C-alpha positions in Angstrom: -13.6 -27.5 12.1 -10.1 -26.6 11.1 -8.7 -23.2 12.1 -5.7 -21.9 10.2 -2.8 -20.5 12.2 -2.2 -16.8 11.7 1.4 -15.8 11.3 1.6 -12.6 13.4 4.7 -11.5 11.5 3.0 -11.6 8.1 2.8 -8.2 6.3 0.3 -7.5 3.6 1.4 -3.9 3.4 4.3 -1.8 4.6 2.0 0.8 6.1 2.4 0.9 9.9 -0.8 -1.2 10.4 -0.2 -3.5 7.5 0.4 -6.7 9.6 -1.4 -8.9 12.1 0.7 -7.9 15.1 -0.3 -4.2 14.5 -4.0 -5.2 14.3 -3.6 -7.1 17.7 -1.9 -4.2 19.3 -4.6 -1.8 18.1 -7.3 -4.1 19.5 -5.6 -4.2 22.8 -5.4 -0.3 22.9 -9.1 -0.1 22.1 -9.9 -2.5 24.8 -8.0 -0.5 27.4 -9.9 2.6 26.4 -13.3 1.1 26.1 -13.1 -0.4 29.6 -12.5 3.1 30.9 -15.9 4.4 29.7 -18.3 5.7 32.3 -21.9 4.7 32.4 -22.9 8.1 31.1 -20.4 7.8 28.2 -21.7 4.3 27.5 -25.3 5.6 27.3 -24.3 8.6 25.1 -22.5 6.3 22.7 -25.4 3.9 22.7 -27.9 6.7 21.9 -25.5 8.3 19.3 -25.3 11.5 21.5 -21.5 11.7 21.3 -19.0 11.3 18.5 -16.7 8.3 18.6 -13.7 10.5 17.9 -14.6 12.8 20.8 -15.1 10.0 23.3 -11.9 8.1 22.1 -9.8 11.2 22.5 -11.0 11.6 26.0 -10.5 7.9 26.8 -7.0 8.0 25.4 -6.1 10.9 27.7 -7.8 9.1 30.7 -5.9 5.8 29.9 -2.6 7.3 28.8 -0.5 5.8 31.6 -2.0 2.3 31.0 -1.5 2.6 27.3 2.2 3.6 27.7 2.7 0.8 30.3 1.2 -1.7 27.9 3.4 -0.5 25.0 6.6 -0.6 27.0 5.8 -4.2 28.2 5.7 -5.3 24.5 9.3 -4.4 24.0 8.4 -3.7 20.4 9.0 -0.7 18.1 5.7 -1.7 16.4 3.7 -1.3 19.6 5.0 2.3 19.9 4.1 3.0 16.2 0.6 1.6 16.6 0.1 3.6 19.8 1.0 6.8 17.9 -1.3 5.9 14.9 -4.1 5.3 17.5 -3.5 8.6 19.3 -3.3 10.6 16.0 -6.4 8.9 14.6 -8.6 10.0 17.5 -6.9 13.4 18.2 -5.5 12.4 21.6 -2.7 14.2 23.3 0.9 13.2 22.4 3.4 14.3 25.0 6.9 15.2 23.8 8.4 12.2 25.5 6.3 9.7 23.4 6.9 11.8 20.3 10.6 11.6 20.8 10.6 7.9 21.6 8.6 7.0 18.4 10.8 9.2 16.2 13.7 7.3 17.6 12.1 3.8 17.1 10.8 4.6 13.6 14.1 5.4 12.1 14.7 3.8 8.6 18.0 2.3 9.8 16.1 -0.2 12.0 14.4 -1.7 9.0 16.4 -1.1 5.8 18.6 -4.2 6.1 15.6 -6.5 6.8 13.8 -6.0 3.5 14.8 -8.2 0.5 13.9 -6.2 -2.6 14.3 -2.6 -3.8 10.5 -2.4 -4.2 10.0 -3.4 -0.6 12.6 -0.9 0.6 11.0 1.9 -1.4 7.5 1.1 -0.1 8.4 0.8 3.5 10.7 3.9 3.5 7.9 5.9 1.8 5.4 4.9 4.6 8.0 5.5 7.4 8.8 9.0 6.1 5.1 9.9 5.9 4.6 8.5 9.4 7.5 10.5 10.8 6.4 13.7 9.1 2.9 13.3 10.5 4.3 12.9 14.0 6.5 16.0 13.7 3.5 18.0 12.5 0.9 16.5 14.8 -1.2 18.9 16.8 -3.0 17.5 19.9 -6.8 17.2 19.6 -6.8 17.3 15.8 -7.4 13.8 14.3 -4.7 12.9 11.8 -4.7 9.9 9.6 -1.7 7.9 8.5 -1.8 5.9 5.3 -3.4 2.5 5.7 -4.0 -0.5 3.5 -6.4 -3.1 4.7 -5.9 -6.8 4.0 -9.0 -6.6 1.7 -7.6 -3.6 -0.2 -4.3 -5.3 -0.9 -5.8 -8.7 -1.8 -8.4 -7.1 -4.1 -5.9 -4.9 -5.9 -2.7 -6.8 -5.8 -3.6 -10.4 -5.3 -1.7 -12.7 -2.9 1.2 -11.1 -1.0 4.6 -12.3 0.1 6.3 -9.4 1.8 9.4 -9.8 3.9 8.6 -9.6 7.6 10.1 -6.9 9.7 11.5 -7.6 13.2 10.3 -4.9 15.6 12.0 -6.1 18.8 13.7 -3.5 20.9 17.2 -4.6 21.8 18.0 -3.9 25.4 
């Protein structure tokens, strides 16, 4: 059986989660949160007695320090962006410190020079502006969605993709 290597830098969309690395970061954040469930929460979820949004919001708050530690260890602007998408999706609390950090790390100037075509620049800028506006207007405990395009959506509608990768490393 032959397994194809996944290029973690491959983008299928210029939404925040439109690349493999973002998907991996999101999976890691879920894992941190789900490991923190109590037995009572586990049973309630199993019996559909509690809403997933409600439990995830509570787990994000409970795991916040671990989540921040994980994100900082990645030394990646993308890890910060994914954390904020994750927090907003489930209505978690977003302290001013993380809000300020992500607004800093999501500035257009970090990415503008990396994209090859005018179309790529317009798409990414559109999604970054939307993302930043949602952060600025975010209210704790109110789930907020950020634009997202799944790999299936893009492939079905646009066919194969070949977008310029974005480097998200944080320079020390």
